[in-house]
N, C-alpha and C positions, 0 to 999 in steps of 0.2 A: 504493500500500500504506500509506503514511504517513497519508493522509487517511482510509482505512478504519479504521485503528487508532484515530485520533482520534474517529471517529464512534462506535465501540463504547464507548470509554472515556466519551465524553460521554453516550451514551444511558444508561449505568449510573449516571451522576451528575447526574441532572436537578436543577436548582435547586429547593430546597424553600422553601415559603412558611410562615413562622412568624407567627402572628397575635398582635400585642401587644394585650392586653385591658385595659390600664391605664384607658382612657377609659370602659370599661363600669363599672369600679369607681368612677370619678369621678361618674358619674350616680347610682349607688347611694348613695354617701356624701353627696351633696347633700341627700338627703331622709331618710336613716336607713333602718333596716329592711334588707330583703334583696331589693329590687327595683331593677334586675334582679339575678338570681342569677348572680354572677360565675362560680362553679364550673360551673353548668349551661351557661352561655354558652360556657365553654372546651370542654366536652364536645360542644356543638352545632357549634362550629367544626371539631373533629375529624371529626364525623359528616358534615359537608358538604365535607370534602376538605382541610382544613388539615393540613400536615405537622408542625406543632409549635405550641406555645403559648409566648409570651414574656411575662414580667412584669418590671417595674422597680420594686421596692419602695423607697420613700424613707423616711428616718427619721421624718418627720411623718405617714406613712401617709395622705397626702392622696388617694391612690387605692388601690392594692393594699396590703393589710394583711399583716402577718406571718402571721396566721392563714389568710389566703387561700392563701398559698404552700404551707403544709403540706397544706391540703385539696385544692388543685389537683393536687399531686403524687400523691395517693392516687387521683384520679379519671381522669386522662388516661392514654392509652396511647401517644401519639406523643412526640416529643422535647419536653423541657421546658428552656427557656432562661431563666435568671435574670440580669438585668442590674443593675448598680449599682456604686457607689463602694465599694471593698473596705475599708471601715472595720471595726473589730472586730465590731460587731453584725451587719453584712452577712455577713462571713466565717463567723461562727457559724451564721447561718441557712442559708447555702449548704451548709456541711459537714454540717449535720444533715439537710437535705432531700435532698441528693445528686441534683441535676438532671442531665440529659444534658450540659448546657453552662452555664458561667458566662461572662458577658461583662463585662469590667472596664471601667467608664466613669468618667472623672474629673469627675463633676458635683458641684457644691457644693450645700449645703443650700438656698441661696436661689434656685437656678436653677429656672425654670419647666420647662425641658426641656434635654436635653443639647445643647451647641452647639460642642463641640470634642473632639478626641481627645487621647490621652496623648502626651506627649513620652517615648517609650520609651527614649531615651538618657539623658535627665536623671533619669528615675525608675526606671532599670534595677535599682538595688539595693533599691528598695522593692518592685518588682513581682516580681522573680525568686523570692523565697521564697514569695510568695503563689501563684505558678504551681505551685511544687512542692507546696505544701499541698493545693491542689485536685487535682493529679494523684495525690497519695497516696490520695485518696478515689475515684479513677477518673472524675473530672469533666473533660470537655474544656474547654479554656480559650481564649476568644477575647478579643482586646484591641481596644478601640475606638480607631481612629486616624484622623487626617486623611490625605488622599490624597497622602502624601509618601513616596517610596520609602525614605528614611532611617528613617522611623518604622516601616515594614514590616520593614526589616532589624533594627531594635532589638527588635521583637516576636519575631523569630526567635531572637535572641541570649538573650532571657530565658526561652526555652523554650515560648512560646505555641504552640498548635496551629493557631490561625486568627487572622486580623485581621478586624475589621468596619470597613469604610470608612464614615466619616461622610459621608452623601450630602446633607446640607442644602445646601451650595454647588452640588452637581450639580443639584438640583431647582430652585433659584433661577435658575441660568443657563440651564437647559434650555428654559425658557419663551420665551426670545428667541434663544438660540444653541445648538441641540441638539448640533451638532458640537463646539463649544467645550467644552460640558459634558462630553462623552465624553472629549475630549482631556485635560481637566484630571485625569481619573482613570486614564488609560491607563498611565502609568509605574508607579504604585503597584500597580495590578491585575496588571500583567505581572510586577512584582517578586515579588509573593506567589506567583505560579505558578512562577517561576524558583527560589524558595527552598523550594518544597514546602510552603508554608503554605496552609491552607484559606482561602477567601475568603468572607466574609459582607458584607452591605451593609444599611444602614438609616438612616432619618431622611428624612422628606418624600417618600419614594417613593410613587407613586400610579399609577392606571391609565394616565395619559397618558405618564409617563416611564419606567415600569418595563421595558417591552419593549425599549426602545432600550439600556438598561443591560445587560440579559441578552444581547442580540444582540452587543454589543461585547465583553462579558466572559463568554462562555458557561461558563467554569469556576467561576462563582460558585456556592458551595455552598448558600447560604441568604440569603433576604431577610427581614427582620423589619419588619413594617408594622403600625402601629396607628392613628394619627390619621386618615389618609386613608381607610383601609379601614373603620373604624368609622363615619366620617362617611358614606361611600357606603352603608353598611348601613342608615342611617336612611331612605334613599330606596328602596333596592333590596331590602332584606332581606339577612340575613347569608348565606343559602344562595346566592343569585344573586351577591352580591358576591364571595364566595370563588371561585365559578366563574369570574367575569370576571378576577380577579387570576391565577388559575391559567392561564387562557387566555392572558393577557398574557405569562406566562412560557413556556408551551409553544409558542405561535405563533412566538416568536423563537428557540426551541430547535430548530425543525424544520430 
């Protein structure tokens, strides 16, 4: 009976695929103009089966621009996730756009990409009022953390709805030691479940390592994938690429 209950709960909470479209904006910005059209691409991702769209606007607008964020919100119908460091301009943007979810990421201005999570204990007093501010607007809050159960506990204490596990180390280790990569994340993933926190994952996930992660942690709510997925789309096309990533999720969900 217990296994049956788990099956039905699980079936109702299939892991969602959110496509991070930052790299599409990078290509556009390299030449100027509006090719490729970022907003049209977001809509195409939805049409081909993506469960959500993720953007990570940075202060220098080197890929996604503030104007993109407003336009995308008006055009998509699935979940919208905005990632970023919650400095005042970012907070203002998010509270004006009101996405489905905001993911708080401690990236510095000089970083090429996110490479670590929050210390949710050290920065608890900084993050807690931000979480309340976003909740007041009806926005779900996810906090980007390293795979450390203590950081997951800290996210719970500040009132976050979910944690997003930074999966860069998982992807790096998976190539030579898949079992070790899974074990590195087990305690944090299990802790999120024990605490009733939603579980997201993102960074360097790809077709080769995604299925194993979902198989090990089937309660994962969402994976956010950009670099690998957009790179695959250059060879396969975006429709086929999204299909293959969705298949990687569902094949391990069976």
